[in-house]
Structure formats: structure tokens, C-alpha cells
C-alpha positions in Angstrom: -12.7 17.5 -2.9 -14.8 16.3 -5.5 -15.1 19.7 -7.8 -11.9 20.0 -7.8 -11.1 16.3 -8.9 -13.6 17.1 -11.5 -11.8 20.3 -12.4 -8.6 18.7 -13.0 -9.4 15.8 -14.9 -11.5 17.7 -17.2 -8.1 19.8 -17.7 -6.2 17.0 -18.3 -7.5 15.5 -21.5 -7.0 12.1 -19.5 -7.4 9.0 -21.7 -6.1 5.6 -21.2 -6.4 3.1 -23.7 -4.9 -0.9 -24.1 -3.4 -1.2 -27.0 -0.7 -3.9 -28.8 2.5 -4.8 -27.3 4.0 -4.4 -30.7 2.7 -0.6 -30.9 4.1 1.1 -27.8 6.7 3.1 -28.6 8.7 3.1 -25.5 8.8 -0.6 -24.2 10.2 -3.9 -26.0 10.7 -7.5 -24.6 14.3 -8.0 -24.0 16.0 -11.6 -22.6 12.3 -12.5 -22.4 11.2 -9.6 -20.0 9.0 -6.6 -21.2 11.3 -3.5 -20.5 11.5 0.1 -21.0 13.7 1.2 -23.9 15.8 3.0 -21.2 15.9 -0.2 -18.8 14.7 2.4 -16.1 11.2 2.6 -14.1 10.1 -0.9 -13.6 9.9 -4.3 -16.2 7.6 -7.5 -16.2 9.0 -10.5 -15.8 8.5 -13.9 -14.3 9.4 -14.9 -10.7 10.3 -18.6 -9.3 10.7 -19.3 -6.3 12.2 -22.4 -4.1 11.3 -22.4 -0.7 10.8 -24.9 2.7 7.0 -23.7 2.5 5.3 -26.5 0.3 2.3 -23.7 -0.8 5.7 -21.4 -1.9 8.0 -24.3 -2.9 7.9 -24.0 -6.9 5.4 -21.4 -7.5 6.1 -19.1 -10.1 4.2 -16.0 -11.8 4.0 -13.1 -13.8 5.8 -10.0 -11.5 6.6 -6.3 -11.3 10.6 -5.7 -11.3 11.8 -2.8 -9.8 14.7 -2.9 -7.7 14.9 1.2 -7.5 13.8 2.9 -4.7 11.2 5.4 -5.1 10.6 8.6 -3.0 6.9 8.9 -1.4 7.4 12.1 0.8 4.7 14.3 2.0 5.8 18.4 3.2 4.0 19.3 6.2 3.3 23.1 8.1 2.4 23.7 11.1 0.2 26.8 12.2 -2.7 28.2 14.9 -5.0 25.9 13.5 -2.7 22.9 13.5 -1.0 20.9 10.8 -1.3 20.6 7.4 -0.1 19.0 4.9 0.7 19.0 1.0 -1.2 16.9 -1.6 -0.7 15.9 -5.0 -3.9 15.4 -6.9 -2.3 12.7 -8.8 -3.2 11.4 -12.4 -2.4 7.8 -13.1 -3.3 5.2 -15.7 -4.8 2.5 -13.5 -6.6 4.9 -10.8 -10.4 4.7 -10.0 -11.6 8.2 -11.1 -8.3 9.4 -12.7 -7.6 11.6 -10.0 -6.2 10.1 -6.4 -4.5 12.3 -3.2 -0.8 11.5 -3.4 2.1 12.1 -1.6 3.7 15.3 -2.9 6.0 13.8 -4.0 5.6 10.3 -5.8 8.1 9.3 -8.3 10.7 6.7 -8.6 14.3 7.6 -9.7 13.7 6.9 -13.1 11.3 9.9 -13.1 12.6 12.1 -10.7 16.3 11.6 -13.3 13.7 12.2 -16.0 14.5 9.3 -18.1 11.3 10.0 -20.1 12.6 13.4 -20.8 10.1 15.2 -19.6 8.9 18.1 -17.0 11.2 18.3 -13.5 9.3 16.7 -10.4 7.6 19.7 -8.3 9.3 19.8 -4.5 11.6 17.3 -5.1 14.9 19.2 -3.6 12.5 19.3 -0.5 13.3 15.4 -0.2 17.0 15.2 -1.8 18.5 18.2 0.0 18.6 19.3 4.1 16.6 22.9 3.1 13.8 21.6 6.3 14.1 19.1 9.1 12.8 15.6 8.2 10.7 14.6 10.9 10.2 10.4 9.3 12.3 8.8 6.8 11.5 4.7 6.6 12.0 2.5 3.7 8.7 0.6 3.5 7.6 -2.3 1.3 5.6 -2.6 -2.0 2.7 -5.2 -2.7 5.0 -8.6 -2.7 2.0 -11.0 -4.6 2.6 -8.5 -7.7 6.2 -6.9 -7.1 9.6 -9.1 -6.3 11.5 -6.9 -3.2 9.7 -3.5 -4.1 10.7 -0.9 -1.1 9.7 2.5 -1.3 11.6 5.5 0.5 8.9 7.1 2.9 9.3 10.6 3.8 8.0 13.7 5.8 9.5 17.2 5.9 8.6 19.7 8.2 8.7 23.2 6.0 6.9 25.1 8.8 8.3 28.8 8.5 9.7 28.2 4.9 8.0 29.6 1.7 7.7 26.8 -0.7 6.4 28.8 -3.6 2.9 28.7 -5.7 1.4 25.7 -6.0 0.7 23.9 -9.4 -3.1 23.7 -9.8 -3.0 20.0 -9.1 -1.7 20.7 -5.3 -3.2 21.6 -2.4 -2.9 21.7 1.4 -5.3 20.1 3.7 -5.7 20.1 7.6 -6.3 17.1 10.2 -10.0 17.8 9.5 -9.7 16.7 5.8 -7.9 13.7 6.4 -10.1 12.4 8.9 -12.6 12.6 6.2 -10.8 11.1 3.3 -9.6 8.3 5.4 -12.5 6.5 5.0 -13.8 7.5 1.7 -13.3 5.7 -1.2 -10.8 5.7 -3.7 -9.5 9.6 -2.5 -6.5 8.5 -0.6 -4.2 6.8 -2.6 -2.1 3.8 -1.6 1.4 5.7 -1.3 -0.6 8.4 0.3 -2.2 6.0 3.2 1.1 4.0 3.6 3.4 7.1 4.7 0.4 8.4 6.4 0.1 5.2 8.4 3.6 5.1 9.2 4.5 8.5 10.5 4.1 9.6 14.0 0.7 10.6 14.5 1.6 13.2 16.9 2.8 15.0 14.0 -0.6 15.3 12.9 -2.2 15.8 16.2 -0.2 16.9 19.5 -2.6 14.3 21.5 -3.3 11.5 19.1 -7.4 10.6 20.2 -7.1 12.6 22.8 -10.2 14.3 21.9 -12.6 11.2 22.5 -14.7 10.6 25.2 -14.2 7.1 27.5 -16.5 4.9 26.4 -16.1 5.7 22.8 -14.0 3.6 20.0 -11.9 6.4 19.7 -11.5 6.4 23.6 -10.8 2.8 23.2 -7.7 3.7 20.2 -6.5 6.0 22.6 -6.0 3.3 25.2 -4.7 1.1 23.2 -2.1 3.8 21.4 -0.9 4.8 25.0 -0.8 1.1 26.4 2.2 0.0 28.2 4.7 -2.5 26.8 3.9 -4.8 29.9 -0.1 -5.0 28.7 1.0 -6.6 25.8 0.3 -10.1 25.4 3.7 -10.9 23.8 7.1 -8.4 24.0 8.2 -6.7 20.9 11.4 -9.1 21.1 8.7 -12.2 21.2 6.9 -10.7 17.5 10.2 -9.6 15.8 11.6 -13.7 17.2 8.5 -14.8 15.9 8.8 -13.3 12.2 12.3 -14.6 12.6 11.4 -18.0 13.1 8.6 -18.3 10.0 11.4 -16.4 8.3 13.7 -19.3 8.4 11.0 -22.0 8.3 10.4 -20.5 5.0 13.5 -19.8 3.7 12.4 -18.4 -0.1 15.0 -18.2 -3.0 13.6 -16.1 -5.9 14.8 -16.5 -9.5 13.9 -13.8 -12.2 13.1 -15.8 -15.4 11.8 -14.5 -19.1 7.9 -14.5 -19.1 8.6 -17.4 -22.0 9.6 -20.1 -19.0 6.5 -19.8 -17.1 4.6 -22.5 -17.6 1.1 -21.2 -17.1 1.7 -18.0 -18.6 1.0 -17.3 -22.2 2.1 -14.0 -24.1 -0.1 -12.7 -27.0 -0.3 -9.7 -29.1 -2.4 -7.6 -26.3 -2.1 -9.5 -23.3 0.1 -11.7 -20.9 -2.2 -13.9 -19.4 -2.5 -17.4 -17.3 -3.3 -20.2 -19.1 -5.3 -22.0 -16.1 -6.5 -19.1 -13.9 -4.8 -19.4 -11.0 -4.2 -15.8 -9.4 -6.8 -13.9 -11.3 -4.8 -11.3 -13.2 -2.7 -10.4 -16.4 -0.9 -7.7 -17.6 -1.5 -5.6 -20.8 -0.2 -2.1 -22.4 -1.7 1.1 -22.4 -1.1 4.5 -24.1 -1.8 7.3 -21.3 -2.6 11.2 -21.9 -2.8 13.2 -19.3 -1.6 16.8 -19.3 0.1 18.1 -15.6 2.6 15.0 -15.3 6.1 15.2 -16.5 5.3 13.9 -19.8 1.9 14.4 -21.4 1.7 10.8 -23.3 3.0 8.0 -23.2 2.4 4.0 -23.1 3.2 1.4 -20.3 2.1 -2.0 -18.9 -0.1 -2.5 -16.1 -1.3 -5.4 -14.1 -5.0 -5.9 -14.6 -6.8 -8.2 -11.6 -10.4 -10.0 -12.7 -11.9 -9.2 -9.1 -11.9 -7.0 -5.8 -9.5 -8.1 -2.9 -10.3 -7.5 0.6 -8.3 -6.4 3.5 -10.1 -7.0 7.2 -8.2 -5.9 10.2 -9.6 -7.3 13.3 -10.1 -6.1 16.2 -11.2 -7.1 20.1 -11.0 -6.1 23.6 -8.4 -8.7 25.4 -7.8 -8.0 29.1 -9.2 -4.2 29.0 -7.4 -3.0 26.2 -8.2 -2.8 22.1 -5.9 -5.1 20.8 -5.0 -5.5 16.6 -5.1 -9.2 14.9 -2.3 -9.2 12.6 -1.5 -12.3 10.2 1.8 -13.2 9.3 1.8 -13.3 5.6 4.0 -15.6 3.2 4.6 -13.7 -0.3 6.3 -14.5 -3.2 7.9 -11.1 -3.3 8.7 -10.7 0.4 13.0 -10.4 0.4 12.0 -11.5 4.2 9.6 -14.7 2.9 7.0 -13.0 5.5 5.8 -9.6 7.1 2.7 -9.1 9.1 -0.7 -8.4 7.1 -4.1 -7.5 7.7 -6.1 -10.5 9.7 -7.4 -11.2 6.3 -5.8 -10.6 3.3 -7.2 -11.5 -0.1 -5.8 -9.8 -3.3 -7.3 -8.8 -6.2 -8.6 -11.9 -8.5 -7.4 -14.0 -5.4 -10.1 -17.1 -4.5 -8.1 -18.7 -1.8 -9.0 -21.7 -0.3 -8.2 -21.1 3.3 -6.9 -24.2 5.3 -6.0 -22.5 8.4 -8.3 -22.6 11.1 -8.2 -19.1 12.2 -8.5 -17.7 9.1 -11.8 -19.7 8.2 -13.4 -18.8 11.4 -12.5 -15.6 10.6 -14.0 -15.0 7.6 -17.6 -16.8 9.0 -17.2 -14.4 12.1 -16.6 -11.3 10.5 -20.0 -11.1 8.6 -22.1 -12.2 11.6 -23.9 -9.3 13.0 -23.9 -11.2 16.3 -20.3 -11.5 16.7 -18.4 -8.6 14.8 -19.2 -4.8 14.5 -18.5 -3.4 11.0 -16.2 -0.1 12.4 -15.2 1.3 9.3 -14.7 0.7 5.7 -14.0 1.8 1.9 -12.7 1.0 -1.1 -9.5 1.7 -2.5 -7.7 1.1 -5.8 -4.3 -0.1 -6.0 -1.4 2.1 -6.7 -2.7 3.4 -10.3 1.0 3.7 -11.7 1.2 -0.1 -12.0 -2.0 -1.4 -11.5 -5.3 -1.2 -13.7 -8.3 -0.4 -11.7 -7.7 -3.0 -9.5 -9.8 -2.4 -6.1 -9.5 -3.8 -2.5 -12.5 -3.8 0.1 -10.6 -2.0 2.9 -12.5 -3.0 6.7 -11.9 -2.6 10.4 -14.4 -5.4 12.1 -14.6 -5.4 16.1 -15.5 -8.6 17.3 -17.4 -9.3 20.5 -15.3 -10.0 23.5 -17.0 -13.1 24.2 -15.8 -14.3 20.6 -13.1 -16.9 21.0 -10.6 -17.4 18.1 -8.1 -20.1 18.0 -4.7 -20.0 18.8 -2.3 -20.0 15.9 1.0 -19.8 14.6 0.3 -17.3 12.0 -1.4 -15.1 13.9 -0.9 -12.1 17.2 -2.8 -9.9 18.9 -1.2 -6.3 18.8 -1.9 -3.6 20.2 -1.8 0.0 18.9 0.7 1.1 21.2 3.3 -2.0 19.8 2.1 -1.7 16.2 3.4 2.0 16.4 6.9 0.8 18.1 7.4 -2.2 15.4 6.4 0.1 12.1 9.7 1.7 11.8 11.5 -1.5 11.5 11.7 -2.0 7.8 9.7 -4.9 6.6 7.5 -5.4 9.4 4.6 -4.4 8.1 2.9 -5.1 4.5 1.7 -2.3 2.2 -1.8 -3.7 2.6 -1.8 -3.2 6.1 -0.8 0.0 6.6 -3.2 1.0 3.9 -6.0 -0.6 6.1 -4.5 0.9 9.4 -5.2 4.4 7.6 -9.1 4.0 8.5 -7.9 4.9 11.9 -6.9 8.0 11.1 -10.7 8.9 10.8 -10.9 9.2 14.8 -7.3 11.0 15.1 
């Protein structure tokens, strides 16, 4: 993987350089919003929200606007040695190390309709026709602290027995052993790949998930949680969905897209859109990009640039003999639903939160105490490089000692892995960040 990445990046002549907005060949401010000349791809504008929740009511910020649904799709094939997945070594302007492993197709509608005037999207027809069976097809959300109402079509097509043709140099098939290794490696699997691999039924990757692990091991505990019957749940699926519904009703956000100039705390300068007073910890800049091997060789675009590393910690604990995961109801400005389930501790890049929830405050103390918690898996992963400039999160899975008690909170629920898998197909239930950190579990698949 390292040699291949180095060769692809070298051959691409990759460059990413900040430029003033006035030097852009493709983007301009229209009605106070930064847009592509075609009005396609995405835009950068302002978002204002009113809500019944005091911490959301009146909040406003810079936001990415991308109403079109992108395709994040993998081709898989099955053979005597198991399942293989076709990855794209994707060069993105904001990727740490330039190239990361992406889905076979990772494309906005504007891209695959070629509004940029460039080449066709490789392998697209497998996801837009019925040439082969679709084994997974869902709408899933993207980061709502940076996007307003963004959803992607996560899809997997089984091409076993079909000839997909010769692979371009930036594509490779990888088996499950490789995916296990990539799952906990820093800046290898991009966020869209993690999202799709978290959502697919893992039996498409391995016929008996976690079945190779003995009792008494972490993998064995995952298998018992994966197979846990609904009568072992602390709350039924209906109760969990009802909990989310009640929180959404209490929040009832109403968002309004506004010109950037109407945002009180945001300033438009020749080469940056930034906060006047640092609160959220990010800005937007324009970049000129060169990358041979993409649909178009050179372009420019805006990217979000955050001022710190985020943290996504998924806490688990043996409770009543079953491994359970602590999920948090997260209220984010860009969620259409107002609330989705996030990782136990979710701190986005640039954020310096003041924890007021007693569970969250206690969790932050416990997970760093070796007498109460054990780090199970970790890696660092940059946000999707097509919209974010080297913004990174520390992904962690932390096991609490069974004796540790967590106070009850209206914003948290304990779920088995089986329950997470049952609820995952429901759009808007689990946030992008949750799916990203959950992908660490692929290490034991």
C-alpha cells in the first residue's frame, strides 16, 4: 500500500496551493454565497437556525451546501479465497498524504454528469444500471457541523462472475485481510470508504463475522454482541427510535440559508472566510489543485480548514454479560432531523467544547484513566479530502472496566452490536462520525 501510494502521488504531479478568491477560474460570489460557475458541485454560504433547544436557537455559521446526492459505491467479488473489494486510490486536495483508499466510485452528480468538462467516472455504470446485483443501497448522512442536510447514496454491487475490464493504475482489489489491516491504520481508508464498510452487512465480507475468535478474547465478545438476541437489549429498537423522535420534537430546528455577509461573527477577506471571534475553530479558503489521474487534471475550489484535531471516542462495556456500545444523541446545526446518534465523545476539529452534560464530563475523565478504561483501537483519520483541508480526527474505541458506573442521561443509550446493525439501515439514525469510528471493528472481522 505505501509503495503504491507513493508511486501514484509521484505520477500525479499532485499540488494543492491556496489562492485568493479573486484568482479563481471557476468560483464566484453569487448573492452572497460562494458558488461554482455552473451552480453545481457544492457551495459555501451561511446557515441560521431557530430551535426549541437554547444551545441551537440563534446559532449561525459558515456551511457547505450540497443538496445533490453523491454516490459512494464499492464493487465486490467472491472467490475461493473470500471476498475482495475494489478500492480507488483517490487523490484529493485535502487528504493527508494526498492519496487515500476510497470507494470504487465516489462522485457527486455534478462530477459524473461531467459539469467540469473532464473525463468520465470510471465504473459508474455498475451503480446506475442493473448489470449486477445490488447487495447494499442506503442513504446516509454526512458531517452536519459542516454540511447542511447532506446525504450520500452508499451502495455495494456484487460483480462476481462479471468482467469489470482492465483496472486503471489508481484502482486495486483488496481482500479481507488487507481491510482488517487498513481499518486501524491512520489516513488509509477515507471517511466515505469507512462509512460504506460500516453500513454493509458484514456477512458480505465474511460469512461468520468475528467467528475466528475464541471465547475470552475481544473478538469473541464482539461476536456475542453481534449475535445478541433482541431480548438482551436494554431498550427495544422501537424505544430507541422513539427516544430519537422525542429529542427531535423537542429540538424542532428550522434552518435558513443566508448570505455570508449576514453572519455576525464571520468576515470575508480576499483569501479567507473566517470567524471574527474564534468559536467554532474553522475557516474556508480557495485552493488551486493539480492531480493527474482525476477526471480533470487541474481545477480550483474552496476547502474548509479547521484549527485543531477532533476526537471521536466510542465507549463500550460488558453490561449484563454482553458487550454494549454507548451512543450519544448529537444535536448538530446541519441535521435535517435535528438529532442523530454519534460516538460517545464527539469533538469536531477546531472545537473546544465546554461539557455541561454530566455523563460527557465523566466520560472524558474516565477514558484517560488506565485504572478504569483500556484503549482497544485507535487511528487518526482526515476528513473527506474533497471538502476539508487536512482536517483530522483521532478515532478511538475504549473499553470501560465493568465496575465503572456511568450516570443515566437522557442523551445516551447503550446498544449491542446486533442492535446497531439492525438500526443502521434507517437513514438519519447514525451520524457519519459514528460510522467512521465503528469501522475500527473491522480489524477483528
